[in-house]
N, C-alpha and C positions, 0 to 999 in steps of 0.2 A: 610080852615076857611077862611069868608070872614070876613076882619076887618076892616071890612068900619060900623057895623051894631053890634045891640046886639048879645051875650053877649060877641063875639070876637072880640070885639074894648076894649077890658079890658085886658093889657098884661097878668093878672093874673091867667085870664083863659085859655088865650090860652096856658100858659105852666104848665097853671093845667093839662090838656088834655095833653098834651106833657110828664109829668109826670106819669099820669094813663095807658095811653094806654101798649098793652104788644106787641111788636109790632114781638115778636116769634111769637105770636098767629095768626097775620097777612098774617104773611110767609108764615104760614102753608093754611091761606085762600087761597093765591093765587099760591098754587101748589108745598110749599115747600122751603127746604133749598136747594135743588139744581137747583133754579131757580132764588134763591132772595137772597139777602146779611141784614142782618141788620144792618136798620142806622138811628144814628138822624140828619143827618145833609142835606145840601142842595147838595154839590159834592160830586158826587161817584169818589171812588178810580181812576185813570190814569187821569183826568185834573189836570191840574198846577190850584198850588196853596190850594188841597186837602190836610186838614192835620186833624186826626182825630182830633175827638171832639164831647164829649156827657155830658152835664150836667144833662142830663133828665133820670137820672139812682137810684136805690137803691141805690149802692152804688159804688163810684166814683175808676174809673180806672187807672191807668198811662196811659195805651195804650187807653184812649179813648174811648173807646167803653161801648156798651150798658150792660146792663147787666140783669136788673128785670126793673117792673115799682116800682112807691113809689105812690099807694095813700095815703098812710099817706099827703104826703107834698102836692100832687092833692088837698085834701078834705080842708087841711087847706089855700088855696091859693083859694080855691071854695069861701069858708066861710069871707075870707077878701075883696073878692072883693062884696062882699052882690048881687052878682046873682042867687043865689040857689033857684029854684023855677021856673028860666024863662022856656018858650016852646023852644025847637031846633026842628026844621024838619033836618033829614039828608036828603040829594038827591044822590039818585044812577041811577042806570039804567042795565036791562038785556043781559046777554052775554049767549052766549054756555058754556061755561065754569059755570058761577054763581057765579066767585069769587068775583066781584065787588057788589053783595046782601050780600054774608056772611060778608064780610068786616063789609060792611054798618048794619045791623045787628046786630055786634058784637058791635057795634062804637055806637046804639040807647041803648045799655042792657047798656056800661058804661057811658053813658051821666045819664043815670035814678040811677046807684050807685052815681053816682057824687052829684046828686039833681036834675037836672035836669027834664022836664015833658017833655022826646026826642020822637018822629016819626020819622019816614021814608016813603018816596016820591019814587016807581022804576018810573023811564022813560023807553019806550018799547027799548031804545038805547042808544049808544053814541051818533048819531050826535042831537038825541031830547036832551042828556041832555048837553051838548055842547051851545043848545042852550039856555037853560034854566037859568044856571048858569052867561053867559056871559048875560043877559039882567038885567040893573040895577035895574028896577020895579019890578025885581021878587025875591029881596031881598033876595037870597039861600044863608045861615047861615054856610056850612057844604057838605065837599063833597070829590070823590075819587079824582084825576089826575095825573098823570102819563105825562112825556117828556123825549127826547131825545135830547142829541145835535149833530147839523147835523155839526160841525165844533169840533174841539179839544181845540176850542177859550173855557178859562175858560167865558168869557163875555156872549156867546150865549146861554152855558145852565141859568146864572144868571139875566141876563134880566128879565124874567118875575117878579124879585123885583124890577125894575125899575119905581122910579114915574114918568115919561112917560111913559107909557105903563099901567098904569093907567086906563085912559081913561073912565072917571066915565059918560060919556054922552051917548058914545055910547054903542051896542050889541057885540062888537071884546074881545074874549076871550085871550086878553092879557095879565093878571095879575088877576089872578084867584082869588085871597085874595085879589088885590085889597091893597097889603101893598105898605104903600108909606112913606119911612126915607129921606127927603132930604141929612144929612149926610152919609148915605149908597150911596144917590144916587152921590154925590161929591165922595167919594171915588173911584165908581167907572169907572167916566169920570177919576180920575186920572191914575187910574191903565189900562185904556185904551191910552191913554197918554204916558204910559210911556215900553207897551207891543212894540212898535219895539226896540225901546234904550237899555230899561232901562230891562229886561224881567227877571231878578232875583229880582227885585225890586218890579217889577209889581206881581210877583207871591204871592212876599209876604202881597199886599194890597190885592191879589184874599182871599188869606187865613182869614189874620182879616176879609174882608167882610161873609166870609163864615158863621164865626163864631158866627158877628154880626146878623145874617139874626139870626141864630137858637137861638143866646141870647135874644133876643126880641122877638123869637117864631113868626114870619112872617108866619109860618107853621107849621105843626107836619109830621117830614120827617119818614117813615116808612120804605123803604127798597129801596138799590139799584138792579137795573137786575145782574145778571149769565147768562156767554155764553157758555154754559156744549159742549163740543165737543170730542168724542170718537176715539180715532185711533187705528190704529192697531202696533205690534209690531216692522211692516217692514217699519214704516213710523220714518222718523229722520228730525230735524231741524224743527220740529213744532215751530212756531210764531204765535202769536194769537197781531192785532192792534183793540185797545181800541172803535173803531168805526167801523172799516170793519172788523173785528173777524179774521178767518183764513184767514193766505196770505198764498193761494195755491202756487206761485211761489215761495214760500220760502221752500216747503216741497220737500222730496225725497223720496224713495222709494226703499225697494232691490229687 
């Protein structure tokens, strides 16, 4: 969600969408539960600072997991925002699997259910999509976006939501949501500075940052990826690394 343009410049609208989305349905569009894990938060399991947290669900779970959409809460937030009836264009792109378009069509129907005049623009490929979303003059409102951590550093994963990455006058897609909160930014710098000397405190701060981004609805997280690995009964000492996957040099075979 582009937090710099209506209606998503209103936190109530962003929170409403988070409440309304059926995350389990989106997982099915993308290939099912063997490929994706339902999530409400930015950080995936395995990165320092991950603490389960999901305020956007019908019934709050002590485990911090998503249970079901809460459409009543979503409609109340949209009504309070006064944005009902506004135009919202969902931007998507073609792939061989068709998953982004399927998910985007669902999003269009959901926005209509919430009272928006929603439409869909499908671009020919991901590169065209990235270029369109990154160009500030297009004022793209909402679309799908995913990313991977290049290292196990939590900062590498959350940097998309830092103020210096907004770059409103450039077409570089460094922060698709164009979200900026100086308080969260300051806490990110603090966590980075503490990482070498006090990693435990840094991890606590990363968890707080992740939860703040969720509570402020900087995005509408949907899922995190799973890596399915099949091994025979003759394989032993299977080990998995969050970034590198199966550690082949640790396996033995009878």
